[in-house]
C-alpha positions, -999 to +999 in steps of 0.1 A: -490-049+408-485-013+421-479-004+457-467+027+475-434+019+492-420+046+516-441+072+498-431+062+463-452+042+437-435+010+429-443-020+407-436-054+424-443-090+412-476-105+421-481-131+448-453-117+469-452-117+507-437-090+529-407-113+534-403-116+496-405-078+492-379-072+520-355-097+503-360-080+469-352-046+485-320-059+501-334-061+537-333-098+540-321-108+575-318-071+586-338-057+615-366-036+601-400-023+611-427-028+585-460-009+585-487-022+561-516+001+555-509+020+587-507-012+608-473-024+622-465-060+615-446-083+638-415-099+623-431-134+625-459-122+602-436-112+573-435-146+557-473-151+558-487-116+549-493-111+512-486-079+493-517-067+475-525-042+448-526-007+462-510-015+496-491+013+513-460-001+529-434+017+550-401+000+558-377+015+583-343-001+590-334-003+627-299+009+634-279+014+666-250+037+672-236+062+696 
């Protein structure tokens, strides 16, 4: 299926969850903010929210520093 990820069209496997997508992108276990179709998701939702055809997803990694 095709989604828009951080402004770029991308093909991802069907029947994936947000958690699956994050793992495939190398963000597994890292603190991130995920927005799905302009709605922020809570981290506890990542495992249960499916990725669907045409979704617009923004992923921002949280970093700290001085």
